[in-house]
C-alpha positions in Angstrom: 92.0 82.3 117.7 94.0 80.4 115.1 95.3 77.2 116.9 97.6 74.4 115.9 96.0 70.9 116.2 97.9 67.7 115.7 99.9 66.9 112.6 100.9 70.5 111.9 97.4 71.4 110.7 95.8 74.8 111.6 92.2 75.7 112.3 90.5 79.1 111.7 86.8 79.6 111.6 85.4 76.5 109.9 88.6 75.9 107.9 91.2 73.2 108.7 94.3 73.5 106.6 98.0 72.9 106.1 99.9 76.2 106.0 102.7 74.5 104.2 106.2 76.0 104.1 105.2 79.3 102.6 104.2 82.6 104.1 101.2 82.4 106.6 100.5 85.0 109.4 98.1 84.0 112.1 98.0 87.6 113.1 96.4 88.6 109.8 93.2 86.7 110.8 91.1 89.9 111.4 91.5 90.8 107.7 90.3 87.3 106.7 87.4 87.5 109.2 86.2 90.7 107.7 86.6 89.4 104.2 84.3 86.4 105.0 81.6 88.7 106.5 81.9 91.1 103.6 81.2 88.3 101.0 78.2 87.2 103.0 76.6 90.7 102.3 77.4 90.6 98.6 74.8 89.6 96.0 72.5 88.1 98.5 70.5 85.3 96.9 72.6 85.4 93.8 76.2 84.7 92.7 79.1 85.0 95.0 82.1 84.3 92.8 85.5 84.8 94.3 88.9 85.2 92.7 91.8 84.9 95.2 94.7 86.1 93.1 97.5 85.4 95.5 96.2 82.6 97.5 99.3 81.3 99.4 98.1 78.2 101.2 94.5 78.9 100.3 93.0 79.7 103.7 91.1 82.7 102.5 89.7 80.9 99.5 88.7 78.0 101.8 87.0 80.2 104.3 85.1 82.0 101.5 83.7 78.6 100.4 83.0 77.2 103.9 81.7 80.3 105.7 80.7 83.0 103.3 78.4 81.2 100.9 80.7 81.5 97.9 79.2 79.9 94.8 82.5 79.7 93.0 86.1 80.0 94.2 89.2 80.4 92.0 92.4 80.2 94.0 95.6 81.2 92.3 99.2 81.6 93.3 102.1 82.4 90.9 104.3 79.8 92.6 103.6 76.5 90.9 105.1 74.6 93.8 102.1 75.8 95.9 99.6 74.1 93.6 99.6 70.7 95.3 99.1 72.5 98.7 96.2 74.5 97.3 94.6 71.3 95.9 95.0 69.6 99.2 93.5 72.4 101.3 90.7 73.3 98.9 89.5 69.7 98.7 87.5 70.5 101.8 85.3 72.9 99.9 81.6 71.9 99.8 80.6 69.9 96.7 78.2 72.7 95.5 81.0 75.3 95.3 82.6 75.5 91.8 86.3 75.6 92.2 89.5 76.2 90.2 93.1 76.3 91.2 95.9 77.7 89.1 99.5 78.8 89.2 99.6 81.9 87.0 101.1 85.4 87.3 98.4 87.6 88.5 98.4 90.1 85.5 98.2 87.2 83.0 95.3 85.6 84.9 93.4 88.9 85.1 93.9 89.6 81.4 92.7 86.1 80.5 89.6 86.6 82.6 88.9 89.9 80.9 89.2 88.4 77.5 86.8 85.6 78.4 84.5 88.1 80.1 84.6 86.3 83.4 83.4 88.4 86.3 83.6 88.1 90.1 81.7 89.6 93.0 84.9 89.7 95.1 88.5 89.9 93.9 90.9 89.3 96.8 94.3 90.8 96.0 96.5 90.2 99.0 99.8 91.5 97.5 103.4 91.5 98.6 104.6 95.1 98.0 102.5 97.6 96.2 99.8 96.2 93.9 99.1 99.4 91.9 100.0 97.9 88.5 97.2 95.2 89.0 94.4 97.6 90.1 93.0 98.5 86.6 92.8 94.9 85.5 91.4 93.8 88.8 88.6 96.4 88.5 87.8 95.2 84.9 87.0 91.7 86.1 84.6 92.8 88.9 80.9 92.4 88.4 78.7 95.5 88.9 78.8 96.4 92.6 81.6 93.9 93.1 84.3 94.5 95.6 88.1 94.7 95.3 89.6 93.6 98.6 93.1 95.1 98.3 96.1 94.7 100.5 99.6 96.2 100.2 102.7 95.4 102.3 104.6 98.5 101.1 104.8 100.5 104.3 107.6 102.9 103.4 106.3 104.6 100.3 102.8 105.7 101.4 103.9 106.7 104.9 106.5 109.3 103.7 109.6 107.2 104.3 110.5 106.8 100.6 109.2 109.8 98.6 110.7 108.8 95.2 109.1 105.4 95.5 105.7 106.9 96.3 105.9 108.9 93.1 106.8 105.8 91.1 104.3 103.4 92.7 101.4 105.7 93.6 101.8 108.7 91.4 101.5 110.8 94.5 103.5 112.7 97.0 103.7 111.1 100.5 105.0 113.1 103.4 105.5 112.3 107.0 102.2 112.7 108.9 101.0 111.9 112.5 98.3 109.5 111.3 100.7 107.7 108.9 98.6 104.5 108.5 95.6 106.5 107.6 97.6 108.5 105.1 98.7 105.3 103.4 95.2 104.0 103.1 94.0 107.3 101.6 96.7 107.2 99.0 95.8 103.6 98.2 92.1 104.4 97.8 93.1 107.4 95.6 94.9 105.0 93.2 91.7 102.8 93.0 89.5 105.9 92.5 91.5 107.2 89.6 91.5 103.8 87.9 87.8 103.3 88.4 87.0 106.8 87.0 89.1 106.1 83.9 86.7 103.2 83.3 83.6 105.4 83.8 82.9 103.8 87.2 82.6 105.0 90.7 83.8 103.7 94.0 82.6 103.3 97.6 85.2 102.4 100.3 83.5 99.8 102.6 86.3 99.5 105.2 89.9 100.3 105.5 92.4 99.4 108.2 96.1 98.6 109.0 98.2 97.3 111.8 101.2 99.2 110.5 102.5 96.4 108.4 99.7 95.7 105.8 97.3 98.2 104.5 93.9 96.8 103.5 90.9 98.4 101.8 87.6 96.9 100.6 86.3 99.1 97.8 83.0 98.6 96.0 83.0 99.3 92.2 79.8 101.3 91.3 78.2 101.6 87.9 79.0 105.3 87.7 80.5 107.9 90.0 78.3 109.5 92.6 77.5 113.2 92.3 80.7 115.2 92.8 82.6 112.0 93.8 85.7 113.5 92.1 85.7 116.2 94.8 86.9 113.6 97.2 90.3 113.5 95.5 92.6 116.1 96.9 95.6 117.1 99.0 96.3 116.9 102.7 98.8 119.4 104.3 100.3 119.1 107.7 102.5 121.7 109.4 105.3 120.1 111.3 105.9 123.4 113.1 102.5 124.2 114.7 100.5 121.0 113.9 97.8 122.6 111.8 96.3 120.6 109.0 94.3 121.5 105.9 92.7 119.7 103.0 91.6 120.8 99.6 90.0 119.1 96.6 91.7 119.0 93.3 88.6 120.5 91.9 89.2 123.7 93.8 92.9 124.1 94.1 94.0 127.3 95.9 96.9 128.7 98.0 97.3 127.2 101.4 96.2 129.5 104.2 99.2 131.3 105.9 100.5 129.4 108.9 101.6 131.5 111.9 103.5 128.7 113.6 106.7 130.8 114.5 109.1 128.8 112.3 112.0 130.9 111.3 112.3 132.3 107.8 115.7 133.4 106.5 118.1 134.5 109.3 117.9 132.3 112.4 116.1 134.8 114.7 113.8 136.2 112.1 110.1 135.5 112.6 107.9 134.8 109.6 106.2 137.7 107.8 102.4 137.7 108.1 101.0 135.7 105.2 104.3 134.1 104.4 104.3 130.5 103.3 105.0 128.0 106.0 108.5 126.4 105.7 107.3 123.3 107.7 104.3 122.5 105.5 104.2 118.9 104.2 101.7 118.3 101.4 100.6 114.7 100.4 98.4 113.6 97.5 96.5 113.3 95.4 94.7 111.1 97.9 91.1 110.2 99.0 89.6 112.7 101.3 86.2 111.0 101.7 85.0 108.3 104.1 87.2 105.3 104.9 84.4 103.2 106.2 80.8 102.5 105.3 79.1 102.1 108.7 75.9 100.7 107.1 77.9 97.9 105.4 79.8 97.2 108.6 76.5 96.9 110.4 75.2 94.5 107.8 78.3 92.4 108.3 77.7 92.2 112.0 74.0 91.4 111.4 74.8 88.3 109.2 77.4 87.2 111.8 74.8 87.4 114.6 72.2 85.5 112.6 74.7 82.8 111.8 75.8 82.4 115.4 72.2 82.3 116.6 71.6 79.5 114.0 74.4 77.5 115.7 77.3 78.3 113.3 80.9 78.8 114.4 81.6 82.6 114.6 83.7 83.9 111.8 85.0 86.9 113.8 87.7 86.1 116.3 88.4 88.3 119.3 90.8 90.6 117.4 88.4 90.8 114.5 85.6 91.8 116.8 87.8 94.6 118.3 88.7 95.8 114.8 85.1 95.8 113.7 84.1 98.0 116.7 86.9 100.5 116.0 86.0 100.8 112.3 82.2 101.0 112.9 82.5 104.0 115.2 84.7 106.0 112.8 83.6 106.6 109.2 86.9 108.4 108.6 85.8 112.0 107.9 87.0 114.6 108.1 90.4 113.7 106.8 92.3 115.9 109.3 93.6 113.5 112.0 96.1 113.9 114.8 97.6 111.6 117.5 97.3 112.2 121.2 101.1 112.3 121.4 101.3 115.0 118.7 98.7 117.1 120.5 100.5 116.7 123.8 103.8 117.9 122.2 102.1 121.1 121.0 100.5 121.7 124.3 103.9 121.3 126.1 102.7 118.6 128.5 101.1 115.2 128.6 98.5 114.2 126.1 94.9 115.0 127.0 92.1 112.4 127.3 90.8 112.2 123.8 87.3 111.1 124.8 86.9 114.4 126.8 88.4 116.5 124.0 86.1 114.9 121.4 83.1 115.6 123.7 84.2 119.2 124.1 84.6 119.8 120.4 81.2 118.4 119.7 79.6 120.5 122.4 81.4 123.5 120.8 79.6 122.7 117.5 82.4 120.9 115.6 82.6 117.5 114.0 84.9 115.3 116.0 85.6 111.6 116.7 88.1 109.1 117.8 90.2 107.5 115.0 89.4 103.9 114.0 92.5 103.1 112.0 95.1 104.1 114.5 94.7 103.9 118.3 95.2 107.1 120.1 94.1 109.4 117.3 91.2 111.8 116.8 89.8 113.8 113.9 87.9 117.1 113.7 87.0 119.9 111.4 87.6 122.5 114.1 90.3 125.2 113.6 93.6 124.0 115.1 93.8 126.9 117.6 90.4 126.0 118.9 91.4 122.3 119.3 94.5 123.4 121.3 92.4 125.7 123.4 89.9 123.1 124.4 92.6 120.5 124.9 94.5 122.8 127.2 91.3 123.4 129.2 90.7 119.7 129.5 94.3 119.0 130.6 94.2 121.7 133.2 90.9 120.3 134.6 92.2 116.7 134.6 95.0 116.0 137.2 95.7 112.6 135.6 96.7 114.3 132.4 99.3 116.6 134.1 
């Protein structure tokens, strides 16, 4: 864990630093841990150049240099009053790591790097608010197969709490959804995908997570889109009446299937006509429908961590980071239809079922199913919603603890 030694200094991993008077959250360490392990897996044996656009006190940049084998670190923060703190903290970087510190606005720095054709294997954009405006330039300064490690603290717009703001910042509709954190991440990846495709590039999400306050995605920029990669951009619909969810790609837009949830249409006691549109249907998008995690990359990150620890190095993953890694590794994030146990219990009219048992029953029934890795107490499946409810009801009836 991050611990405060004497003289107000902090220690995290191999880094010892002064957090200064600015914004520093010890609870965000899991994101920094995963960033360190990610960089270790990039360009093995070659360059590992890092641009930390909004460095704060510089702890991320420092850890990239001390723990991840960065060959060059550029730490920037738009507040010039932070520059002395950055210089003080980054003085601990190894002599072989090329380093720069600056106090520039992020868009100006990115534009300057683009003009001078400077490229980076990792661009760490840990933004306050929504960083959409910076995404195209950030992608432009990535080396081939480089990674944009993107964070947003805008929790209202992408979770359906400020729909006009979502249109302005994301160019998408965001409606209330049971798995709201996952919805926000999919909207964020969708923004990056559209910007990358406009450059003729492709993307691969490596990992995505949130604790409800910050939404983080690590996205690899590929030389060209994979076959039918554009089919992963689409819409996600959720019926607040019956709980059903549907997805559809923008490549094959069609009418949503009729929902027989029993919501009234017209006069208060009138039942919906067969095939009538559902009045409780909430549609979000365009957003990313594909995987949120790359299990093979997460496995590689764990492998380099194990090798380093066996060699006597201090672990980069703290306890919280280890728990996060396990949650993400077990859930690639597909299919995109995701529910919470509480939402399922509400539709069953009783307590929530044990999700592990439900997932096992769905798999035995021939469907794809798994526990959600982004939000605790969630599950995903491609099974028809009535079948999910049927199997969940059977499990609840057979489990006295769930009643």
